[in-house]
All heavy atoms as TSV, in Angstrom:
chain	resi	resn	atom	element	x	y	z
A	1	MET	N	N	8.462	26.856	-9.948
A	1	MET	CA	C	7.311	26.694	-9.078
A	1	MET	C	C	7.793	26.174	-7.722
A	1	MET	O	O	8.608	25.272	-7.650
A	1	MET	CB	C	6.322	25.726	-9.717
A	1	MET	CG	C	5.080	25.542	-8.937
A	1	MET	SD	S	3.915	24.550	-9.892
A	1	MET	CE	C	2.487	24.849	-8.972
A	2	ILE	N	N	7.263	26.724	-6.678
A	2	ILE	CA	C	7.663	26.349	-5.327
A	2	ILE	C	C	6.682	25.320	-4.790
A	2	ILE	O	O	5.481	25.512	-4.821
A	2	ILE	CB	C	7.685	27.574	-4.393
A	2	ILE	CG1	C	8.710	28.589	-4.899
A	2	ILE	CG2	C	7.988	27.161	-2.973
A	2	ILE	CD1	C	8.692	29.888	-4.137
A	3	ASN	N	N	7.233	24.218	-4.289
A	3	ASN	CA	C	6.407	23.189	-3.663
A	3	ASN	C	C	6.470	23.402	-2.159
A	3	ASN	O	O	7.466	23.112	-1.516
A	3	ASN	CB	C	6.918	21.799	-4.043
A	3	ASN	CG	C	6.007	20.704	-3.569
A	3	ASN	OD1	O	5.201	20.900	-2.664
A	3	ASN	ND2	N	6.141	19.544	-4.165
A	4	ILE	N	N	5.402	23.928	-1.598
A	4	ILE	CA	C	5.379	24.306	-0.184
A	4	ILE	C	C	5.594	23.105	0.728
A	4	ILE	O	O	6.307	23.196	1.720
A	4	ILE	CB	C	4.073	25.041	0.163
A	4	ILE	CG1	C	4.030	26.364	-0.585
A	4	ILE	CG2	C	3.939	25.263	1.661
A	4	ILE	CD1	C	2.742	27.121	-0.456
A	5	SER	N	N	4.998	21.958	0.399
A	5	SER	CA	C	5.141	20.801	1.282
A	5	SER	C	C	6.586	20.317	1.329
A	5	SER	O	O	7.060	19.885	2.368
A	5	SER	CB	C	4.213	19.668	0.859
A	5	SER	OG	O	4.538	19.216	-0.430
A	6	VAL	N	N	7.297	20.424	0.206
A	6	VAL	CA	C	8.710	20.029	0.188
A	6	VAL	C	C	9.520	21.010	1.013
A	6	VAL	O	O	10.356	20.622	1.828
A	6	VAL	CB	C	9.248	19.951	-1.258
A	6	VAL	CG1	C	10.754	19.764	-1.266
A	6	VAL	CG2	C	8.564	18.832	-2.011
A	7	ASP	N	N	9.266	22.311	0.818
A	7	ASP	CA	C	9.975	23.327	1.585
A	7	ASP	C	C	9.722	23.173	3.077
A	7	ASP	O	O	10.639	23.300	3.890
A	7	ASP	CB	C	9.567	24.731	1.135
A	7	ASP	CG	C	10.066	25.065	-0.261
A	7	ASP	OD1	O	10.970	24.361	-0.756
A	7	ASP	OD2	O	9.547	26.030	-0.856
A	8	ALA	N	N	8.476	22.882	3.452
A	8	ALA	CA	C	8.143	22.704	4.867
A	8	ALA	C	C	8.863	21.486	5.429
A	8	ALA	O	O	9.364	21.515	6.559
A	8	ALA	CB	C	6.634	22.558	5.039
A	9	GLY	N	N	8.939	20.422	4.641
A	9	GLY	CA	C	9.640	19.218	5.087
A	9	GLY	C	C	11.129	19.463	5.271
A	9	GLY	O	O	11.737	18.995	6.238
A	10	LEU	N	N	11.716	20.218	4.340
A	10	LEU	CA	C	13.137	20.546	4.455
A	10	LEU	C	C	13.400	21.425	5.677
A	10	LEU	O	O	14.381	21.236	6.392
A	10	LEU	CB	C	13.625	21.256	3.189
A	10	LEU	CG	C	13.639	20.413	1.922
A	10	LEU	CD1	C	13.960	21.285	0.708
A	10	LEU	CD2	C	14.639	19.274	2.040
A	11	PHE	N	N	12.503	22.383	5.905
A	11	PHE	CA	C	12.645	23.242	7.081
A	11	PHE	C	C	12.562	22.429	8.359
A	11	PHE	O	O	13.381	22.590	9.274
A	11	PHE	CB	C	11.571	24.330	7.094
A	11	PHE	CG	C	11.610	25.163	8.342
A	11	PHE	CD1	C	12.502	26.210	8.448
A	11	PHE	CD2	C	10.789	24.881	9.412
A	11	PHE	CE1	C	12.574	26.965	9.613
A	11	PHE	CE2	C	10.836	25.624	10.573
A	11	PHE	CZ	C	11.736	26.678	10.673
A	12	LYS	N	N	11.573	21.543	8.422
A	12	LYS	CA	C	11.390	20.727	9.621
A	12	LYS	C	C	12.632	19.883	9.898
A	12	LYS	O	O	13.104	19.802	11.031
A	12	LYS	CB	C	10.166	19.823	9.465
A	12	LYS	CG	C	9.914	18.947	10.670
A	12	LYS	CD	C	8.712	18.050	10.464
A	12	LYS	CE	C	8.537	17.153	11.676
A	12	LYS	NZ	N	7.512	16.151	11.479
A	13	THR	N	N	13.168	19.264	8.849
A	13	THR	CA	C	14.359	18.435	9.012
A	13	THR	C	C	15.541	19.271	9.500
A	13	THR	O	O	16.246	18.874	10.438
A	13	THR	CB	C	14.718	17.756	7.675
A	13	THR	OG1	O	13.608	16.969	7.258
A	13	THR	CG2	C	15.945	16.874	7.812
A	14	ALA	N	N	15.756	20.432	8.882
A	14	ALA	CA	C	16.862	21.303	9.291
A	14	ALA	C	C	16.675	21.788	10.724
A	14	ALA	O	O	17.637	21.846	11.510
A	14	ALA	CB	C	16.976	22.487	8.337
A	15	PHE	N	N	15.442	22.124	11.082
A	15	PHE	CA	C	15.147	22.602	12.429
A	15	PHE	C	C	15.431	21.527	13.470
A	15	PHE	O	O	16.077	21.779	14.497
A	15	PHE	CB	C	13.680	23.050	12.506
A	15	PHE	CG	C	13.295	23.635	13.839
A	15	PHE	CD1	C	13.588	24.949	14.142
A	15	PHE	CD2	C	12.631	22.866	14.783
A	15	PHE	CE1	C	13.231	25.491	15.369
A	15	PHE	CE2	C	12.266	23.391	16.005
A	15	PHE	CZ	C	12.568	24.714	16.308
A	16	GLU	N	N	14.970	20.309	13.199
A	16	GLU	CA	C	15.196	19.209	14.138
A	16	GLU	C	C	16.679	18.873	14.252
A	16	GLU	O	O	17.169	18.582	15.348
A	16	GLU	CB	C	14.392	17.987	13.719
A	16	GLU	CG	C	12.900	18.184	13.908
A	16	GLU	CD	C	12.053	17.074	13.302
A	16	GLU	OE1	O	12.577	16.273	12.501
A	16	GLU	OE2	O	10.859	17.019	13.637
A	17	ASP	N	N	17.404	18.917	13.136
A	17	ASP	CA	C	18.848	18.674	13.179
A	17	ASP	C	C	19.555	19.734	14.020
A	17	ASP	O	O	20.462	19.421	14.793
A	17	ASP	CB	C	19.442	18.652	11.761
A	17	ASP	CG	C	19.025	17.422	10.977
A	17	ASP	OD1	O	18.519	16.446	11.588
A	17	ASP	OD2	O	19.206	17.430	9.742
A	18	ALA	N	N	19.126	20.976	13.872
A	18	ALA	CA	C	19.717	22.057	14.660
A	18	ALA	C	C	19.430	21.873	16.143
A	18	ALA	O	O	20.300	22.111	16.989
A	18	ALA	CB	C	19.194	23.405	14.178
A	19	GLN	N	N	18.218	21.431	16.466
A	19	GLN	CA	C	17.877	21.169	17.870
A	19	GLN	C	C	18.789	20.098	18.452
A	19	GLN	O	O	19.285	20.231	19.572
A	19	GLN	CB	C	16.431	20.708	17.999
A	19	GLN	CG	C	15.414	21.806	17.894
A	19	GLN	CD	C	14.001	21.295	18.110
A	19	GLN	OE1	O	13.643	20.254	17.584
A	19	GLN	NE2	N	13.215	22.024	18.878
A	20	LYS	N	N	19.005	19.026	17.695
A	20	LYS	CA	C	19.866	17.937	18.165
A	20	LYS	C	C	21.296	18.431	18.371
A	20	LYS	O	O	21.944	18.090	19.365
A	20	LYS	CB	C	19.848	16.777	17.180
A	20	LYS	CG	C	18.531	16.041	17.140
A	20	LYS	CD	C	18.521	14.981	16.049
A	20	LYS	CE	C	17.151	14.367	15.888
A	20	LYS	NZ	N	17.099	13.430	14.760
A	21	THR	N	N	21.768	19.234	17.432
A	21	THR	CA	C	23.129	19.776	17.548
A	21	THR	C	C	23.247	20.641	18.788
A	21	THR	O	O	24.202	20.511	19.567
A	21	THR	CB	C	23.485	20.608	16.300
A	21	THR	OG1	O	23.410	19.761	15.153
A	21	THR	CG2	C	24.878	21.199	16.410
A	22	ASN	N	N	22.286	21.531	19.005
A	22	ASN	CA	C	22.319	22.416	20.160
A	22	ASN	C	C	22.225	21.641	21.467
A	22	ASN	O	O	22.904	21.976	22.442
A	22	ASN	CB	C	21.197	23.456	20.074
A	22	ASN	CG	C	21.457	24.488	18.996
A	22	ASN	OD1	O	22.591	24.702	18.588
A	22	ASN	ND2	N	20.403	25.125	18.531
A	23	LEU	N	N	21.397	20.611	21.489
A	23	LEU	CA	C	21.292	19.803	22.699
A	23	LEU	C	C	22.602	19.076	22.979
A	23	LEU	O	O	23.022	18.957	24.128
A	23	LEU	CB	C	20.152	18.795	22.580
A	23	LEU	CG	C	18.759	19.385	22.696
A	23	LEU	CD1	C	17.710	18.321	22.386
A	23	LEU	CD2	C	18.537	19.942	24.088
A	24	GLY	N	N	23.244	18.603	21.939
A	24	GLY	CA	C	24.521	17.928	22.109
A	24	GLY	C	C	25.579	18.858	22.681
A	24	GLY	O	O	26.397	18.460	23.510
A	25	LEU	N	N	25.544	20.094	22.250
A	25	LEU	CA	C	26.509	21.072	22.738
A	25	LEU	C	C	26.225	21.481	24.178
A	25	LEU	O	O	27.144	21.781	24.937
A	25	LEU	CB	C	26.494	22.322	21.841
A	25	LEU	CG	C	26.958	22.102	20.399
A	25	LEU	CD1	C	26.727	23.363	19.580
A	25	LEU	CD2	C	28.417	21.695	20.355
A	26	SER	N	N	24.942	21.472	24.569
A	26	SER	CA	C	24.584	21.898	25.919
A	26	SER	C	C	24.679	20.758	26.925
A	26	SER	O	O	24.678	20.982	28.125
A	26	SER	CB	C	23.169	22.471	25.941
A	26	SER	OG	O	22.220	21.449	25.719
A	27	GLY	N	N	24.717	19.520	26.426
A	27	GLY	CA	C	24.791	18.374	27.314
A	27	GLY	C	C	23.445	17.935	27.844
A	27	GLY	O	O	23.360	17.039	28.672
A	28	LYS	N	N	22.370	18.570	27.388
A	28	LYS	CA	C	21.027	18.203	27.821
A	28	LYS	C	C	20.394	17.282	26.789
A	28	LYS	O	O	20.853	17.156	25.680
A	28	LYS	CB	C	20.157	19.455	27.966
A	28	LYS	CG	C	20.628	20.409	29.032
A	28	LYS	CD	C	19.717	21.606	29.097
A	28	LYS	CE	C	20.205	22.607	30.131
A	28	LYS	NZ	N	19.328	23.787	30.182
A	29	SER	N	N	19.320	16.646	27.206
A	29	SER	CA	C	18.580	15.820	26.255
A	29	SER	C	C	17.093	15.981	26.510
A	29	SER	O	O	16.663	16.193	27.629
A	29	SER	CB	C	18.971	14.350	26.372
A	29	SER	OG	O	18.616	13.849	27.635
A	30	ILE	N	N	16.324	15.905	25.436
A	30	ILE	CA	C	14.881	15.947	25.554
A	30	ILE	C	C	14.325	14.748	24.809
A	30	ILE	O	O	14.974	14.218	23.907
A	30	ILE	CB	C	14.267	17.252	24.970
A	30	ILE	CG1	C	14.625	17.400	23.487
A	30	ILE	CG2	C	14.684	18.451	25.766
A	30	ILE	CD1	C	13.884	18.517	22.798
A	31	PRO	N	N	13.134	14.295	25.169
A	31	PRO	CA	C	12.560	13.155	24.458
A	31	PRO	C	C	12.249	13.534	23.013
A	31	PRO	O	O	11.833	14.649	22.729
A	31	PRO	CB	C	11.276	12.840	25.228
A	31	PRO	CG	C	11.018	14.030	26.070
A	31	PRO	CD	C	12.301	14.757	26.252
A	32	VAL	N	N	12.448	12.588	22.137
A	32	VAL	CA	C	12.165	12.807	20.726
A	32	VAL	C	C	10.669	12.658	20.518
A	32	VAL	O	O	10.070	11.680	20.958
A	32	VAL	CB	C	12.937	11.789	19.858
A	32	VAL	CG1	C	12.587	11.966	18.389
A	32	VAL	CG2	C	14.425	11.917	20.085
A	33	ALA	N	N	10.072	13.628	19.864
A	33	ALA	CA	C	8.629	13.586	19.608
A	33	ALA	C	C	8.331	12.510	18.578
A	33	ALA	O	O	9.051	12.340	17.610
A	33	ALA	CB	C	8.157	14.939	19.108
A	34	GLU	N	N	7.257	11.775	18.830
A	34	GLU	CA	C	6.843	10.751	17.888
A	34	GLU	C	C	6.082	11.404	16.747
A	34	GLU	O	O	5.484	12.461	16.915
A	34	GLU	CB	C	5.940	9.730	18.576
A	34	GLU	CG	C	6.649	8.896	19.602
A	34	GLU	CD	C	5.719	7.827	20.167
A	34	GLU	OE1	O	4.785	7.428	19.466
A	34	GLU	OE2	O	5.953	7.418	21.307
A	35	GLU	N	N	6.125	10.745	15.584
A	35	GLU	CA	C	5.361	11.239	14.449
A	35	GLU	C	C	3.875	11.156	14.776
A	35	GLU	O	O	3.417	10.208	15.402
A	35	GLU	CB	C	5.625	10.396	13.209
A	35	GLU	CG	C	6.960	10.624	12.564
A	35	GLU	CD	C	7.094	9.812	11.287
A	35	GLU	OE1	O	6.624	8.669	11.257
A	35	GLU	OE2	O	7.676	10.343	10.347
A	36	SER	N	N	3.154	12.152	14.344
A	36	SER	CA	C	1.710	12.112	14.563
A	36	SER	C	C	1.090	11.082	13.633
A	36	SER	O	O	1.697	10.649	12.656
A	36	SER	CB	C	1.095	13.491	14.292
A	36	SER	OG	O	1.153	13.779	12.905
A	37	LYS	N	N	-0.114	10.697	13.949
A	37	LYS	CA	C	-0.820	9.714	13.132
A	37	LYS	C	C	-0.961	10.234	11.707
A	37	LYS	O	O	-0.792	9.489	10.748
A	37	LYS	CB	C	-2.193	9.438	13.743
A	37	LYS	CG	C	-2.980	8.364	13.051
A	37	LYS	CD	C	-4.298	8.089	13.750
A	37	LYS	CE	C	-5.064	6.994	13.062
A	37	LYS	NZ	N	-6.349	6.723	13.729
A	38	GLU	N	N	-1.232	11.518	11.569
A	38	GLU	CA	C	-1.392	12.132	10.244
A	38	GLU	C	C	-0.088	12.053	9.445
A	38	GLU	O	O	-0.099	11.730	8.265
A	38	GLU	CB	C	-1.825	13.584	10.411
A	38	GLU	CG	C	-2.083	14.299	9.100
A	38	GLU	CD	C	-2.565	15.721	9.321
A	38	GLU	OE1	O	-3.630	15.896	9.943
A	38	GLU	OE2	O	-1.869	16.629	8.866
A	39	GLU	N	N	1.043	12.323	10.098
A	39	GLU	CA	C	2.335	12.258	9.414
A	39	GLU	C	C	2.643	10.835	8.958
A	39	GLU	O	O	3.169	10.624	7.866
A	39	GLU	CB	C	3.451	12.765	10.333
A	39	GLU	CG	C	3.410	14.259	10.572
A	39	GLU	CD	C	4.404	14.717	11.615
A	39	GLU	OE1	O	4.686	13.960	12.577
A	39	GLU	OE2	O	4.904	15.837	11.471
A	40	LYS	N	N	2.314	9.855	9.788
A	40	LYS	CA	C	2.539	8.461	9.421
A	40	LYS	C	C	1.699	8.069	8.212
A	40	LYS	O	O	2.175	7.386	7.305
A	40	LYS	CB	C	2.232	7.543	10.604
A	40	LYS	CG	C	3.248	7.634	11.715
A	40	LYS	CD	C	2.873	6.734	12.874
A	40	LYS	CE	C	3.841	6.895	14.031
A	40	LYS	NZ	N	3.487	6.060	15.176
A	41	GLU	N	N	0.433	8.517	8.201
A	41	GLU	CA	C	-0.457	8.197	7.081
A	41	GLU	C	C	0.031	8.852	5.794
A	41	GLU	O	O	0.005	8.244	4.734
A	41	GLU	CB	C	-1.883	8.635	7.396
A	41	GLU	CG	C	-2.558	7.778	8.451
A	41	GLU	CD	C	-3.936	8.280	8.831
A	41	GLU	OE1	O	-4.419	9.247	8.216
A	41	GLU	OE2	O	-4.530	7.689	9.755
A	42	GLU	N	N	0.500	10.103	5.880
A	42	GLU	CA	C	1.012	10.795	4.699
A	42	GLU	C	C	2.235	10.080	4.145
A	42	GLU	O	O	2.371	9.911	2.932
A	42	GLU	CB	C	1.374	12.242	5.043
A	42	GLU	CG	C	0.171	13.131	5.257
A	42	GLU	CD	C	0.551	14.534	5.691
A	42	GLU	OE1	O	1.755	14.858	5.722
A	42	GLU	OE2	O	-0.361	15.319	5.991
A	43	ALA	N	N	3.124	9.649	5.027
A	43	ALA	CA	C	4.321	8.940	4.592
A	43	ALA	C	C	3.949	7.623	3.918
A	43	ALA	O	O	4.531	7.245	2.893
A	43	ALA	CB	C	5.252	8.688	5.777
A	44	LYS	N	N	2.954	6.940	4.475
A	44	LYS	CA	C	2.505	5.667	3.898
A	44	LYS	C	C	1.919	5.893	2.510
A	44	LYS	O	O	2.219	5.157	1.573
A	44	LYS	CB	C	1.464	5.017	4.817
A	44	LYS	CG	C	0.979	3.675	4.325
A	44	LYS	CD	C	-0.041	3.075	5.266
A	44	LYS	CE	C	-0.568	1.761	4.728
A	44	LYS	NZ	N	-1.594	1.178	5.585
A	45	GLU	N	N	1.092	6.945	2.366
A	45	GLU	CA	C	0.485	7.251	1.075
A	45	GLU	C	C	1.544	7.603	0.038
A	45	GLU	O	O	1.465	7.177	-1.108
A	45	GLU	CB	C	-0.511	8.401	1.219
A	45	GLU	CG	C	-1.771	8.018	1.959
A	45	GLU	CD	C	-2.678	9.202	2.250
A	45	GLU	OE1	O	-2.325	10.342	1.859
A	45	GLU	OE2	O	-3.730	8.989	2.864
A	46	GLU	N	N	2.549	8.385	0.431
A	46	GLU	CA	C	3.622	8.755	-0.491
A	46	GLU	C	C	4.387	7.521	-0.946
A	46	GLU	O	O	4.728	7.387	-2.123
A	46	GLU	CB	C	4.573	9.751	0.174
A	46	GLU	CG	C	3.968	11.126	0.352
A	46	GLU	CD	C	4.870	12.062	1.122
A	46	GLU	OE1	O	6.031	11.692	1.413
A	46	GLU	OE2	O	4.429	13.177	1.434
A	47	THR	N	N	4.650	6.601	-0.028
A	47	THR	CA	C	5.362	5.372	-0.367
A	47	THR	C	C	4.549	4.545	-1.345
A	47	THR	O	O	5.091	4.025	-2.325
A	47	THR	CB	C	5.647	4.547	0.902
A	47	THR	OG1	O	6.404	5.349	1.816
A	47	THR	CG2	C	6.419	3.286	0.581
A	48	GLU	N	N	3.248	4.428	-1.093
A	48	GLU	CA	C	2.381	3.662	-1.987
A	48	GLU	C	C	2.342	4.279	-3.377
A	48	GLU	O	O	2.390	3.571	-4.383
A	48	GLU	CB	C	0.974	3.559	-1.401
A	48	GLU	CG	C	0.894	2.670	-0.182
A	48	GLU	CD	C	-0.460	2.713	0.507
A	48	GLU	OE1	O	-1.314	3.559	0.133
A	48	GLU	OE2	O	-0.663	1.910	1.433
A	49	GLU	N	N	2.277	5.613	-3.454
A	49	GLU	CA	C	2.250	6.289	-4.743
A	49	GLU	C	C	3.553	6.058	-5.501
A	49	GLU	O	O	3.549	5.834	-6.710
A	49	GLU	CB	C	2.010	7.783	-4.552
A	49	GLU	CG	C	0.595	8.112	-4.129
A	49	GLU	CD	C	0.401	9.586	-3.856
A	49	GLU	OE1	O	1.305	10.392	-4.166
A	49	GLU	OE2	O	-0.666	9.938	-3.319
A	50	GLU	N	N	4.677	6.121	-4.799
A	50	GLU	CA	C	5.974	5.898	-5.439
A	50	GLU	C	C	6.081	4.471	-5.959
A	50	GLU	O	O	6.611	4.236	-7.036
A	50	GLU	CB	C	7.107	6.190	-4.451
A	50	GLU	CG	C	7.259	7.661	-4.128
A	50	GLU	CD	C	8.241	7.928	-3.007
A	50	GLU	OE1	O	8.807	6.962	-2.444
A	50	GLU	OE2	O	8.451	9.105	-2.687
A	51	GLU	N	N	5.567	3.517	-5.196
A	51	GLU	CA	C	5.605	2.124	-5.630
A	51	GLU	C	C	4.765	1.925	-6.883
A	51	GLU	O	O	5.146	1.192	-7.787
A	51	GLU	CB	C	5.118	1.200	-4.515
A	51	GLU	CG	C	6.094	1.074	-3.370
A	51	GLU	CD	C	5.545	0.266	-2.207
A	51	GLU	OE1	O	4.361	-0.129	-2.237
A	51	GLU	OE2	O	6.301	0.032	-1.251
A	52	LYS	N	N	3.607	2.594	-6.947
A	52	LYS	CA	C	2.752	2.491	-8.127
A	52	LYS	C	C	3.458	3.057	-9.353
A	52	LYS	O	O	3.354	2.519	-10.441
A	52	LYS	CB	C	1.437	3.228	-7.904
A	52	LYS	CG	C	0.498	2.514	-6.972
A	52	LYS	CD	C	-0.784	3.302	-6.783
A	52	LYS	CE	C	-1.702	2.652	-5.778
A	52	LYS	NZ	N	-2.918	3.444	-5.542
A	53	GLU	N	N	4.183	4.163	-9.179
A	53	GLU	CA	C	4.888	4.789	-10.288
A	53	GLU	C	C	6.037	3.911	-10.779
A	53	GLU	O	O	6.311	3.850	-11.967
A	53	GLU	CB	C	5.423	6.154	-9.872
A	53	GLU	CG	C	4.329	7.180	-9.650
A	53	GLU	CD	C	4.864	8.476	-9.078
A	53	GLU	OE1	O	6.079	8.582	-8.851
A	53	GLU	OE2	O	4.055	9.398	-8.852
A	54	ASP	N	N	6.705	3.245	-9.855
A	54	ASP	CA	C	7.852	2.405	-10.207
A	54	ASP	C	C	7.445	1.078	-10.823
A	54	ASP	O	O	8.187	0.487	-11.581
A	54	ASP	CB	C	8.718	2.130	-8.966
A	54	ASP	CG	C	9.394	3.389	-8.453
A	54	ASP	OD1	O	9.492	4.367	-9.226
A	54	ASP	OD2	O	9.813	3.398	-7.289
A	55	LYS	N	N	6.268	0.603	-10.496
A	55	LYS	CA	C	5.814	-0.707	-10.926
A	55	LYS	C	C	5.116	-0.597	-12.282
A	55	LYS	O	O	4.155	0.147	-12.428
A	55	LYS	CB	C	4.827	-1.258	-9.880
A	55	LYS	CG	C	4.534	-2.709	-9.995
A	55	LYS	CD	C	3.596	-3.092	-8.848
A	55	LYS	CE	C	3.707	-4.548	-8.523
A	55	LYS	NZ	N	2.810	-4.935	-7.443
A	56	PRO	N	N	5.587	-1.325	-13.282
A	56	PRO	CA	C	4.903	-1.268	-14.575
A	56	PRO	C	C	3.537	-1.934	-14.476
A	56	PRO	O	O	3.335	-2.870	-13.708
A	56	PRO	CB	C	5.826	-2.049	-15.510
A	56	PRO	CG	C	6.635	-2.913	-14.621
A	56	PRO	CD	C	6.731	-2.193	-13.297
A	57	GLU	N	N	2.605	-1.428	-15.251
A	57	GLU	CA	C	1.261	-1.999	-15.222
A	57	GLU	C	C	1.279	-3.380	-15.846
A	57	GLU	O	O	1.903	-3.608	-16.868
A	57	GLU	CB	C	0.294	-1.103	-15.993
A	57	GLU	CG	C	0.049	0.222	-15.323
A	57	GLU	CD	C	-0.977	1.036	-16.088
A	57	GLU	OE1	O	-1.803	0.442	-16.803
A	57	GLU	OE2	O	-0.930	2.255	-15.978
A	58	GLU	N	N	0.597	-4.293	-15.197
A	58	GLU	CA	C	0.512	-5.652	-15.709
A	58	GLU	C	C	-0.730	-5.769	-16.574
A	58	GLU	O	O	-1.816	-5.370	-16.176
A	58	GLU	CB	C	0.453	-6.657	-14.549
A	58	GLU	CG	C	1.713	-6.688	-13.723
A	58	GLU	CD	C	1.599	-7.695	-12.584
A	58	GLU	OE1	O	0.667	-8.513	-12.606
A	58	GLU	OE2	O	2.424	-7.637	-11.674
A	59	LYS	N	N	-0.545	-6.300	-17.746
A	59	LYS	CA	C	-1.682	-6.466	-18.647
A	59	LYS	C	C	-2.108	-7.925	-18.582
A	59	LYS	O	O	-1.294	-8.829	-18.621
A	59	LYS	CB	C	-1.294	-6.098	-20.071
A	59	LYS	CG	C	-0.958	-4.636	-20.223
A	59	LYS	CD	C	-0.637	-4.310	-21.647
A	59	LYS	CE	C	-0.308	-2.829	-21.772
A	59	LYS	NZ	N	0.058	-2.470	-23.130
A	60	THR	N	N	-3.393	-8.119	-18.489
A	60	THR	CA	C	-3.903	-9.478	-18.452
A	60	THR	C	C	-4.423	-9.844	-19.833
A	60	THR	O	O	-5.096	-9.047	-20.491
A	60	THR	CB	C	-5.022	-9.616	-17.400
A	60	THR	OG1	O	-6.048	-8.671	-17.714
A	60	THR	CG2	C	-4.500	-9.366	-16.003
A	61	GLU	N	N	-4.067	-11.008	-20.238
A	61	GLU	CA	C	-4.531	-11.481	-21.529
A	61	GLU	C	C	-5.641	-12.488	-21.304
A	61	GLU	O	O	-5.534	-13.389	-20.488
A	61	GLU	CB	C	-3.382	-12.137	-22.292
A	61	GLU	CG	C	-2.273	-11.176	-22.649
A	61	GLU	CD	C	-1.155	-11.877	-23.400
A	61	GLU	OE1	O	-1.380	-12.969	-23.925
A	61	GLU	OE2	O	-0.051	-11.322	-23.453
A	62	GLU	N	N	-6.729	-12.304	-22.024
A	62	GLU	CA	C	-7.850	-13.217	-21.897
A	62	GLU	C	C	-7.848	-14.171	-23.069
A	62	GLU	O	O	-7.589	-13.800	-24.205
A	62	GLU	CB	C	-9.163	-12.430	-21.881
A	62	GLU	CG	C	-9.290	-11.529	-20.682
A	62	GLU	CD	C	-10.603	-10.764	-20.692
A	62	GLU	OE1	O	-11.519	-11.189	-21.431
A	62	GLU	OE2	O	-10.694	-9.768	-19.996
A	63	LYS	N	N	-8.134	-15.410	-22.762
A	63	LYS	CA	C	-8.229	-16.428	-23.817
A	63	LYS	C	C	-9.639	-16.420	-24.372
A	63	LYS	O	O	-10.607	-16.385	-23.629
A	63	LYS	CB	C	-7.899	-17.823	-23.267
A	63	LYS	CG	C	-6.463	-17.958	-22.834
A	63	LYS	CD	C	-6.209	-19.354	-22.350
A	63	LYS	CE	C	-4.783	-19.514	-21.871
A	63	LYS	NZ	N	-4.523	-20.846	-21.375
A	64	THR	N	N	-9.731	-16.460	-25.671
A	64	THR	CA	C	-11.047	-16.520	-26.286
A	64	THR	C	C	-11.214	-17.895	-26.911
A	64	THR	O	O	-10.325	-18.408	-27.551
A	64	THR	CB	C	-11.217	-15.439	-27.353
A	64	THR	OG1	O	-10.165	-15.554	-28.302
A	64	THR	CG2	C	-11.202	-14.065	-26.736
A	65	GLU	N	N	-12.365	-18.455	-26.695
A	65	GLU	CA	C	-12.616	-19.792	-27.223
A	65	GLU	C	C	-13.741	-19.783	-28.202
A	65	GLU	O	O	-14.613	-19.034	-28.209
A	65	GLU	CB	C	-12.929	-20.762	-26.095
A	65	GLU	CG	C	-11.725	-20.984	-25.229
A	65	GLU	CD	C	-12.029	-21.983	-24.123
A	65	GLU	OE1	O	-12.906	-22.845	-24.256
A	65	GLU	OE2	O	-11.379	-21.876	-23.085
């Protein structure tokens, strides 16, 4: 099964790396684009989801009297 979002992320990373390499070879520089607000939110959500998966669920014990 192909995960499109992963493939798109890999493409973006490879594309940006190629741009940096080409700029280095040409001696020119361009400003680095900042992450959009949407990209920042997606990254934050992914981090939170990963933390939830890594963290074991805590069980609370109630005392009965």
